[in-house]
C-alpha positions in Angstrom: -27.7 -46.2 -35.0 -24.6 -43.8 -35.1 -23.2 -42.2 -32.1 -21.9 -38.6 -32.0 -18.6 -38.3 -30.3 -18.5 -35.2 -28.2 -14.9 -33.8 -27.9 -14.2 -31.7 -24.8 -12.0 -28.7 -24.9 -8.8 -29.2 -23.0 -8.9 -27.3 -19.7 -6.4 -24.5 -19.7 -3.8 -24.6 -17.0 -4.1 -21.4 -14.9 -1.2 -19.1 -15.4 0.7 -18.7 -12.2 2.5 -15.4 -11.8 5.3 -14.6 -9.2 6.0 -11.2 -7.6 8.4 -10.7 -4.7 9.6 -7.9 -2.6 10.0 -6.4 0.9 6.5 -4.7 0.9 7.6 -2.6 3.9 4.9 -0.1 4.9 2.6 -1.6 2.2 1.3 1.3 0.2 -0.7 1.9 -3.0 2.4 1.6 -5.2 3.0 -1.9 -4.0 -0.8 -2.7 -4.5 -0.7 -1.3 -8.0 2.3 -3.6 -9.0 0.3 -6.6 -7.6 -2.8 -5.4 -9.6 -0.8 -5.3 -12.9 0.9 -8.6 -12.2 -2.4 -10.3 -11.5 -3.8 -9.0 -14.8 -1.0 -10.9 -16.7 -2.2 -14.4 -15.3 -4.7 -16.1 -13.2 -3.1 -16.8 -9.9 -0.7 -14.3 -8.2 1.8 -15.7 -5.8 3.7 -13.1 -3.7 7.0 -13.8 -2.2 7.9 -11.6 0.9 11.6 -11.4 2.0 12.3 -11.8 5.7 13.8 -9.2 8.0 17.3 -10.6 7.8 17.5 -10.8 4.1 16.3 -7.2 3.7 18.7 -5.9 6.5 21.6 -7.5 4.6 20.8 -6.1 1.2 18.8 -2.9 1.8 18.8 -1.9 5.5 16.3 -2.3 8.4 12.6 -2.5 7.9 10.0 -0.4 9.5 7.5 -3.2 9.7 8.4 -6.5 11.1 8.1 -9.6 8.8 4.9 -11.0 10.2 3.3 -7.5 9.8 4.5 -7.4 6.2 3.2 -11.0 5.5 -0.2 -10.0 6.9 -0.3 -6.7 4.9 0.4 -8.5 1.6 -2.2 -11.3 2.4 -4.8 -8.6 2.8 -4.3 -7.1 -0.7 -7.2 -8.3 -2.9 -4.9 -9.2 -5.8 -2.7 -11.6 -3.8 -3.9 -15.2 -4.0 -0.9 -16.8 -2.2 1.8 -15.5 0.0 5.2 -17.1 0.3 7.1 -15.9 3.5 10.9 -16.0 3.6 11.2 -15.7 -0.1 14.9 -15.3 -1.2 16.1 -11.8 -2.1 17.7 -13.1 -5.2 14.9 -14.5 -7.4 16.0 -17.8 -9.0 14.6 -20.2 -11.5 14.5 -22.8 -8.7 12.1 -20.8 -6.6 9.8 -20.4 -9.6 9.8 -24.0 -10.3 9.2 -24.9 -6.7 5.9 -23.0 -6.8 4.9 -24.0 -10.3 5.3 -20.4 -11.6 5.0 -19.5 -15.3 6.9 -16.3 -15.0 8.0 -13.5 -12.7 6.9 -9.9 -12.7 8.8 -6.8 -11.5 8.6 -3.0 -12.0 10.5 -1.3 -14.7 13.4 -0.4 -12.5 16.5 -2.5 -11.6 16.8 -4.0 -8.0 20.2 -5.1 -7.0 21.7 -7.4 -4.3 24.2 -5.9 -1.7 27.1 -6.9 -4.1 25.5 -4.8 -7.0 24.2 -7.7 -9.0 20.7 -7.7 -10.6 18.3 -9.7 -8.3 16.4 -10.8 -11.5 19.3 -11.7 -13.8 18.8 -15.4 -13.6 15.1 -15.4 -14.4 15.7 -12.7 -17.1 18.3 -15.1 -18.8 15.8 -18.0 -18.6 13.1 -16.0 -20.3 10.9 -16.1 -17.2 10.6 -12.3 -16.6 8.1 -9.6 -17.5 7.8 -6.0 -16.4 5.0 -3.9 -15.1 5.0 -0.1 -14.8 6.3 1.4 -11.5 4.0 3.7 -9.7 5.6 7.2 -9.7 5.6 9.4 -6.5 5.6 6.9 -3.7 8.1 4.4 -2.2 8.8 3.2 1.4 12.1 5.2 1.3 10.0 8.3 0.5 7.6 7.7 3.3 10.3 7.1 5.8 11.8 10.4 4.6 8.5 12.2 5.3 8.5 10.8 8.9 12.2 11.7 9.5 11.4 15.4 8.4 8.3 15.6 10.6 8.2 19.0 12.4 5.3 21.2 13.7 5.5 22.9 10.3 5.1 19.8 8.3 2.0 21.3 6.4 3.1 24.9 6.4 6.1 24.4 4.1 8.5 26.6 6.2 11.6 24.8 5.2 13.8 26.8 7.6 12.3 24.9 10.5 13.5 21.6 9.2 16.6 20.3 10.9 19.6 20.6 8.5 21.5 17.7 10.1 19.2 15.0 8.9 21.9 13.5 6.6 20.5 11.0 4.2 17.2 13.0 3.7 17.1 16.0 1.4 14.4 18.4 2.5 14.1 19.4 -1.2 12.8 15.9 -1.9 10.6 15.4 1.2 8.4 18.2 2.4 4.7 18.9 2.9 2.6 17.2 0.4 0.2 20.2 0.2 2.7 22.7 -1.1 2.9 23.2 -4.9 6.7 23.2 -5.0 7.4 20.1 -3.0 8.3 16.7 -4.3 6.7 14.8 -1.4 3.9 13.4 -3.5 4.2 13.4 -7.3 1.0 11.3 -7.3 -1.7 12.7 -9.5 -5.0 10.9 -8.9 -7.0 10.0 -12.0 -10.5 8.5 -12.3 -8.9 5.6 -14.1 -6.6 4.7 -11.3 -9.5 4.8 -8.8 -11.6 2.7 -11.2 -8.8 0.2 -11.4 -8.6 -0.2 -7.6 -12.4 -0.2 -7.1 -14.6 -3.3 -7.0 -17.3 -1.5 -8.9 -20.1 -3.4 -7.2 -23.3 -2.4 -5.5 -24.8 -4.1 -2.4 -27.8 -6.4 -2.9 -31.1 -5.3 -1.4 -30.8 -8.0 1.2 -27.2 -7.0 2.2 -26.4 -5.6 5.6 -24.3 -2.5 4.9 -21.6 -1.7 7.5 -20.0 1.8 7.7 -16.7 2.7 9.3 -14.6 5.8 9.0 -11.1 7.1 9.8 -7.9 8.6 8.5 -6.2 5.4 7.5 -2.8 7.1 7.3 0.2 4.8 6.6 -2.2 1.9 6.0 -1.0 -1.0 8.3 -2.1 -4.3 10.0 -4.0 -2.5 12.7 -6.3 -1.0 10.0 -6.5 -4.3 8.3 -7.6 -6.3 11.3 -10.2 -3.6 12.1 -11.6 -3.7 8.5 -11.6 -7.5 8.6 -13.7 -7.6 11.8 -16.0 -4.8 10.4 -16.7 -6.7 7.3 -17.7 -9.8 9.5 -20.5 -7.7 11.0 -22.4 -7.6 7.7 -22.2 -8.1 3.9 -21.0 -4.9 2.4 -18.4 -2.7 3.9 -18.2 1.1 3.2 -15.2 3.0 4.5 -15.3 6.7 4.9 -11.9 8.5 4.6 -11.5 11.9 6.1 -10.0 14.8 4.0 -6.6 16.3 4.6 -7.7 19.6 6.1 -10.1 18.0 8.6 -7.4 15.5 9.7 -4.9 18.3 10.0 -7.2 20.4 12.2 -8.2 17.6 14.5 -5.0 15.5 14.8 -2.4 18.2 14.5 0.1 19.8 12.2 2.1 16.7 11.3 -0.9 14.8 10.0 -1.8 13.3 7.7 1.5 12.0 6.2 -0.3 10.7 3.0 -2.8 12.8 1.2 -6.4 11.8 0.7 -6.1 10.0 -2.6 -3.1 8.1 -1.5 -5.0 6.9 1.5 -8.1 6.1 -0.4 -6.2 3.9 -2.9 -4.5 2.0 0.0 -7.9 1.3 1.6 -9.5 0.2 -1.8 -6.7 -2.3 -2.3 -7.8 -4.1 1.0 -9.8 -7.3 0.1 -12.3 -6.6 3.0 -13.4 -3.2 1.5 -16.3 -2.9 -0.9 -16.6 0.9 -1.4 -15.0 4.1 -0.1 -16.4 7.6 0.5 -13.5 9.9 -0.3 -13.6 13.0 1.9 -16.3 11.6 4.3 -17.5 14.0 7.0 -15.8 13.6 10.4 -19.1 13.2 12.1 -21.5 10.4 10.8 -24.5 12.3 9.3 -27.9 11.3 8.0 -26.5 11.6 4.5 -23.8 9.0 5.2 -26.4 6.6 6.9 -29.4 7.1 4.5 -28.5 8.7 1.3 -26.0 6.7 -0.7 -26.5 3.4 1.0 -28.9 2.3 3.8 -26.4 1.6 6.6 -27.3 -1.0 9.1 -24.3 -0.8 11.4 -21.8 2.0 12.1 -18.7 0.6 13.8 -15.6 2.0 15.5 -12.5 0.4 17.0 -11.7 0.0 20.6 -9.6 3.2 20.5 -10.3 6.6 21.9 -12.7 8.7 19.8 -11.6 12.3 19.0 -14.3 15.0 19.1 -15.3 16.9 16.1 -14.3 20.5 15.7 -17.5 21.6 17.4 -16.6 19.4 20.4 -19.4 16.9 19.7 -19.1 13.1 19.5 -18.8 12.1 15.9 -20.9 9.0 16.4 -23.8 10.8 18.3 -26.3 10.0 15.5 -25.6 6.2 15.0 -25.6 5.9 18.8 -29.0 7.7 19.0 -30.3 5.3 16.3 -28.8 2.3 18.2 -26.8 1.1 15.1 -23.4 1.8 16.7 -21.0 -1.0 17.5 -17.5 -1.2 18.9 -15.0 -3.6 17.5 -12.4 -5.3 19.6 -9.2 -5.3 17.7 -6.3 -7.3 19.0 -4.0 -5.2 16.8 -5.2 -1.9 18.2 -1.7 -1.3 19.6 -0.3 -1.0 16.1 -1.0 2.6 15.1 0.1 5.3 12.7 1.6 7.2 15.6 3.4 4.0 16.7 5.0 3.5 13.3 6.2 7.1 13.3 7.7 6.6 16.8 9.5 3.5 15.5 11.2 5.9 13.0 11.8 8.8 15.4 13.2 6.6 18.2 15.7 4.9 15.8 16.3 8.1 13.8 20.0 7.5 13.3 19.5 3.9 12.0 17.0 5.1 9.5 19.0 8.1 8.4 21.8 5.6 7.6 19.2 3.4 5.8 18.3 6.5 3.8 21.8 7.1 2.8 22.4 3.5 1.8 19.2 3.4 -0.2 19.9 6.7 -2.0 23.5 5.4 -2.9 22.1 2.1 -4.1 19.4 4.0 -6.1 22.1 5.9 -8.0 23.8 2.6 -8.9 20.6 1.0 -9.9 19.5 4.0 -12.0 22.9 3.9 -13.9 22.4 0.1 -14.5 18.9 0.8 -15.8 20.2 3.5 -18.2 22.9 1.1 -19.4 20.3 -1.7 -19.9 18.0 0.5 -21.9 20.9 1.7 -24.1 22.0 -1.9 -24.8 18.4 -2.7 -25.8 18.3 0.3 -28.1 21.6 -0.7 -29.7 20.3 -4.2 -30.4 17.2 -2.9 -32.1 19.2 -0.7 -34.5 19.5 -2.7 -37.8 23.0 -3.5 -38.9 
């Protein structure tokens, strides 16, 4: 009797991809870079520089290193986080973590001495590029905060202090004005689909609903969303529109527009779905129409009244589905982050000057690099 030999297909080794950076004030641009990098392989390892390395090469951070490590770990495309990653990416660091290749945006990043941070891995053939997200950067967000005035949304440029050296009011103004450069981000359905999980709750799932502004998405928001998700199976996050936030919170808010904030929330691993432009007060439509909500939750922070003076959680409280979440990170707030900038204005103005000067050098190097590539492609 003959036997049939069954040959098993060799198991493919997972492709491990490395991305590193500061990830200060983690925003949707950072998240989009991680999303693109993850699509190039199977496991995404993210190296995050410590405060001292960034201070030496770039200037002071807004968020402390532990806050930045936590923000990256909460991004749904990050599989592993490596704290204290070197600012200069080396072949040795890639080998240490069994990395197949490194990914960075299509712009040059330099050390304090002007050398390319990725030159070694480029020379070793271990470097790939992803497309940089236009219209957002930590430097630009810091600029928005440095130029915060009572006229932040009214686009009266004359009110902006002219002595904020290092920040050009022509580059950072109100996002809602047509002529401003504050947010060049143009939301598309494609980008929202890329960030969305695209799943529906099962009939047996307990749906949890929370809402808020989620401006300058930070670790306080992350911990709140993590705890909200633990209350059920499917987490829906309502994000209030710009005009409502502006009327209720004041003329300086929000710093990021609705779609910027929505993408930041969608990138969080604990979030299953968002409602873009959710009503400030929780309504019957929110609870019953799109999903059958079992729990409406809010953090252990003060609740602002709606424009009519009513409690926005009146309905879920009446239905006895309202819960309050104890958040140990509730002291980290958007206002607190802004105050870090305002209280250390001179330090951050100098940071902006250094960054702007460095950006000019990096841009020149980028143009030179592209020109060299073009020359090499021209047949002799």
